[in-house]
SEDODO-64302 format. One line per field, with one value per residue: residue number from 1; residue in one letter; y, x, z of N, C-alpha, C in turn. Coordinates in Angstrom, 1 decimal. Last residue first. Example, Ala and Ser with C-alpha at 12.3 -4.5 7.8 and 13.67 -1.06 7.14 Angstrom:
BEGIN
num: 2,1
residu: S,A
n_north: -2.2,-5.7
n_east: 12.8,13.2
n_up: 7.1,7.8
ca_north: -1.1,-4.5
ca_east: 13.7,12.3
ca_up: 7.1,7.8
c_north: 0.0,-3.3
c_east: 12.9,13.2
c_up: 7.9,7.8
This chain:
BEGIN
num: 109,108,107,106,105,104,103,102,101,100,99,98,97,96,95,94,93,92,91,90,89,88,87,86,85,84,83,82,81,80,79,78,77,76,75,74,73,72,71,70,69,68,67,66,65,64,63,62,61,60,59,58,57,56,55,54,53,52,51,50,49,48,47,46,45,44,43,42,41,40,39,38,37,36,35,34,33,32,31,30,29,28,27,26,25,24,23,22,21,20,19,18,17,16,15,14,13,12,11,10,9,8,7,6,5,4,3,2,1
residu: S,A,K,S,D,P,A,I,G,M,V,P,V,T,M,L,G,V,T,G,A,V,Y,Y,C,Y,L,Y,L,E,D,F,T,R,Y,R,S,K,W,L,D,L,R,M,G,E,I,M,D,R,F,P,Q,I,D,I,P,F,K,S,A,T,D,S,L,A,A,D,Y,M,D,Y,P,R,G,E,F,L,D,E,L,R,K,E,W,R,D,L,A,K,P,T,I,Y,S,S,N,P,G,D,V,L,E,D,T,R,R,C,W
n_north: -5.9,-6.1,-7.7,-9.0,-8.5,-8.9,-10.9,-8.6,-8.2,-7.1,-5.0,-4.7,-6.3,-5.2,-3.7,-5.7,-7.3,-6.0,-6.0,-7.1,-7.2,-4.9,-4.0,-6.8,-7.7,-5.2,-6.4,-8.4,-7.6,-6.3,-8.8,-10.6,-8.2,-7.6,-8.1,-6.9,-4.8,-1.7,0.2,0.4,-1.0,1.2,1.9,-0.1,0.4,2.7,1.6,0.5,2.6,3.6,1.3,1.4,4.0,4.8,2.5,1.9,1.1,1.7,3.3,4.9,2.9,2.0,4.2,4.4,1.7,3.1,5.1,3.8,2.6,4.8,7.4,9.3,10.7,12.1,11.3,10.9,8.8,9.7,11.7,10.0,8.4,10.8,10.8,8.5,8.9,10.3,9.1,7.9,9.4,10.2,7.9,5.9,4.2,3.1,0.5,-0.3,-1.3,-3.9,-3.9,-3.4,-1.1,-0.8,-3.1,-2.7,-0.8,-3.0,-4.7,-2.7,-1.9
n_east: -2.3,0.4,0.8,3.6,6.0,8.0,7.0,8.6,9.7,10.5,8.8,7.4,5.1,4.8,2.3,1.1,1.0,0.1,-2.8,-3.8,-4.3,-6.2,-7.7,-8.4,-9.8,-12.4,-13.5,-14.3,-15.7,-17.8,-18.8,-19.9,-21.0,-21.3,-18.2,-16.5,-15.5,-14.7,-13.1,-10.7,-10.2,-10.5,-7.8,-6.6,-7.3,-6.1,-3.2,-3.4,-3.5,-1.1,0.2,-1.1,-0.3,2.5,4.6,8.2,10.0,13.0,14.9,13.1,12.0,14.4,14.8,12.2,12.4,14.9,13.6,11.9,13.6,14.6,12.8,11.4,12.5,12.1,11.8,8.7,8.3,8.3,5.8,3.8,3.6,3.4,0.4,-0.2,0.4,-2.1,-4.1,-3.9,-4.4,-6.7,-8.4,-6.4,-5.1,-4.9,-5.2,-3.0,-0.3,-0.1,-1.7,-3.7,-3.1,-0.4,0.3,0.2,2.2,4.7,4.0,4.5,7.3
n_up: -14.8,-16.6,-20.0,-21.9,-23.7,-21.5,-18.7,-15.9,-12.5,-10.0,-10.3,-11.5,-9.4,-6.5,-7.4,-7.9,-5.7,-3.9,-4.8,-4.0,-1.5,-0.4,-2.9,-3.4,-1.3,-1.7,-3.6,-2.9,-1.2,-2.8,-4.8,-2.6,-0.1,2.6,4.9,7.8,9.1,8.7,10.0,9.4,6.9,5.0,5.4,4.2,1.5,1.1,1.1,-1.5,-2.5,-3.0,-3.8,-6.8,-7.5,-7.8,-10.2,-10.6,-12.5,-10.5,-9.3,-6.8,-5.7,-4.9,-3.3,-1.8,0.1,1.5,3.1,4.8,6.4,7.5,7.1,5.1,1.9,-1.0,-3.6,-3.9,-2.4,0.0,-0.2,-0.1,2.0,3.6,2.7,4.2,6.6,6.9,7.0,8.7,11.2,9.9,11.2,13.8,16.2,18.4,18.0,17.1,18.4,17.6,13.8,12.1,10.6,11.3,9.6,6.8,7.2,7.2,5.2,2.7,3.7
ca_north: -5.1,-5.8,-6.8,-8.6,-8.6,-7.8,-10.9,-9.5,-8.2,-8.5,-5.0,-4.1,-7.2,-6.3,-3.2,-5.2,-7.8,-6.2,-4.5,-7.5,-8.0,-5.1,-3.0,-6.1,-8.0,-5.0,-4.8,-8.9,-7.9,-5.8,-7.8,-10.7,-8.8,-7.9,-7.7,-8.4,-6.5,-2.9,0.6,0.8,-2.3,-0.4,2.8,-0.2,-0.8,2.5,2.7,-0.7,1.5,4.4,2.1,0.4,4.2,4.6,3.5,1.6,1.5,0.9,2.7,5.5,3.4,1.3,3.8,5.6,2.0,1.2,5.2,4.4,1.8,4.2,6.8,9.6,9.7,12.5,11.4,12.1,8.4,8.8,12.3,11.1,7.5,10.0,11.7,8.3,8.0,11.1,10.3,6.9,8.4,11.0,8.0,7.4,4.6,4.3,1.0,-0.3,0.0,-3.8,-4.2,-4.6,-1.6,0.5,-3.3,-3.2,-0.2,-2.1,-5.1,-3.0,-1.2
ca_east: -3.3,0.4,0.5,2.4,4.7,7.4,7.6,7.9,9.7,10.8,11.1,8.3,6.0,6.4,3.7,1.3,1.5,0.8,-1.9,-3.6,-3.1,-5.0,-6.8,-7.8,-8.8,-11.3,-12.7,-13.5,-15.1,-17.5,-18.4,-18.8,-21.3,-22.1,-18.9,-17.3,-15.0,-15.5,-14.7,-10.9,-10.1,-11.9,-9.9,-6.3,-7.8,-7.6,-4.2,-3.5,-5.0,-2.3,0.8,-1.5,-1.4,2.0,3.2,6.6,9.0,12.4,15.1,14.2,11.0,13.6,15.6,12.2,11.9,14.8,14.7,11.4,13.4,15.8,13.0,11.3,12.1,12.2,13.1,9.3,8.4,9.2,7.5,4.6,4.4,4.7,1.5,-0.2,1.1,-0.4,-4.0,-3.5,-3.1,-6.2,-8.3,-7.5,-5.1,-4.8,-6.6,-4.0,-1.1,-0.6,-0.6,-3.4,-3.9,-1.1,0.4,-0.7,1.3,4.3,3.9,2.9,6.2
ca_up: -14.6,-15.6,-19.2,-20.7,-24.8,-22.8,-20.4,-16.6,-13.8,-10.5,-10.3,-11.8,-10.5,-7.2,-6.7,-8.6,-6.6,-3.4,-4.6,-5.3,-1.5,1.0,-1.8,-4.5,-1.6,-0.4,-4.4,-3.7,-0.8,-1.5,-5.5,-3.2,-0.9,2.3,3.4,7.4,9.0,8.8,10.9,10.8,7.8,5.7,5.9,5.8,2.7,1.0,2.4,0.6,-2.4,-2.0,-2.9,-5.9,-7.2,-7.1,-9.9,-9.8,-12.9,-11.2,-9.8,-8.0,-6.8,-5.3,-3.8,-1.9,-0.9,0.6,1.8,3.5,5.6,6.8,7.9,6.6,2.3,0.6,-2.8,-4.2,-3.9,0.1,0.5,-1.5,0.9,3.7,2.5,2.8,6.1,6.9,5.9,8.0,10.9,9.6,9.4,13.0,14.5,18.3,18.4,16.2,18.2,19.2,15.3,12.6,11.2,11.6,11.5,7.8,6.4,8.4,6.1,3.1,3.7
c_north: -5.5,-5.0,-6.6,-7.7,-8.7,-7.4,-9.2,-9.7,-9.0,-9.1,-6.6,-4.2,-6.1,-6.6,-3.9,-3.8,-6.7,-6.7,-4.7,-6.2,-8.1,-6.6,-3.6,-4.8,-7.3,-6.1,-4.9,-6.8,-8.4,-6.3,-7.0,-9.4,-9.3,-8.5,-8.4,-7.0,-7.4,-3.7,-0.9,0.7,-1.4,-0.6,1.6,0.4,-0.6,1.8,3.0,0.7,0.7,3.7,2.6,0.7,2.7,4.4,3.4,2.8,1.4,1.2,1.5,4.9,4.2,1.8,2.7,5.1,3.3,1.7,4.3,5.1,2.9,2.8,5.9,8.8,10.3,11.5,11.5,12.4,9.9,8.4,11.0,11.6,8.8,9.5,11.7,10.0,8.0,10.3,10.4,8.1,8.3,10.4,9.3,7.2,4.9,5.1,2.7,0.6,0.6,-2.6,-4.1,-5.2,-2.4,-0.5,-2.5,-3.2,-1.2,-1.1,-3.7,-4.2,-2.0
c_east: -3.6,-1.5,0.1,2.2,3.3,6.4,7.2,7.8,8.7,10.9,11.3,9.5,7.0,6.8,5.3,2.5,1.5,1.7,-0.5,-2.8,-3.2,-4.3,-6.2,-7.0,-8.3,-9.9,-11.7,-12.6,-13.9,-15.9,-17.1,-18.1,-19.9,-22.3,-20.3,-18.1,-15.7,-14.7,-15.6,-12.0,-10.6,-11.3,-10.5,-7.7,-7.6,-8.0,-5.6,-3.6,-5.4,-3.7,-0.9,-0.9,-1.6,0.7,3.4,5.7,8.0,10.7,14.6,14.3,11.7,13.1,15.1,13.7,11.3,14.1,15.1,12.6,12.1,14.9,14.2,12.1,12.4,11.7,13.4,10.6,9.0,9.4,8.6,5.5,4.8,5.2,3.0,0.7,1.1,0.4,-2.1,-3.4,-2.9,-4.8,-7.2,-7.1,-6.2,-4.4,-6.4,-5.2,-2.4,-1.2,-0.9,-3.2,-4.5,-2.3,0.0,-0.7,-0.1,2.9,3.4,3.0,5.0
c_up: -13.2,-15.0,-17.9,-20.4,-23.5,-22.8,-20.9,-17.9,-14.6,-12.3,-10.3,-11.1,-11.5,-8.5,-7.2,-8.9,-7.8,-4.5,-4.2,-5.3,-3.2,0.2,-1.0,-3.3,-2.2,-0.3,-2.7,-4.1,-1.3,-1.4,-3.9,-4.0,-1.8,0.7,3.0,6.1,8.2,8.8,9.7,11.3,9.3,6.5,6.0,6.1,3.7,1.9,2.2,1.1,-1.4,-1.9,-1.7,-4.3,-6.2,-5.9,-8.3,-9.8,-11.9,-11.1,-10.6,-9.3,-7.9,-6.5,-4.8,-3.3,-2.3,-0.2,0.9,2.4,4.5,5.6,7.3,7.6,4.4,2.0,-2.0,-4.0,-4.4,-1.8,-0.3,-1.6,0.1,2.6,2.9,2.7,4.9,6.6,5.8,6.5,9.5,9.6,8.9,12.0,14.1,16.7,18.6,16.6,17.6,18.9,16.3,14.1,12.1,11.8,12.0,9.1,6.9,8.5,7.3,4.1,3.6
């Protein structure tokens, strides 16, 4: 899912991607988390989300990072860059921790 999301804004068809296209991608994400996958790739994530305590928010945050990619490529402050890095990379860790597991007394944040 992450690769497909990134390809929307960095792939060969990225010049055709609009904010509305990312809105549709986010709706599709919500559908697959509700057990209504669009295709076999969505079905794999939908199945995983049904078996593990995966939170949808990091997925939404990654889409937000892709929205930034549509109009911004440089950041004026480290704080802006740090937030962008969270959106496009930190979220991946939060998505995978529930599947890979963590020590019982650890907290994902």
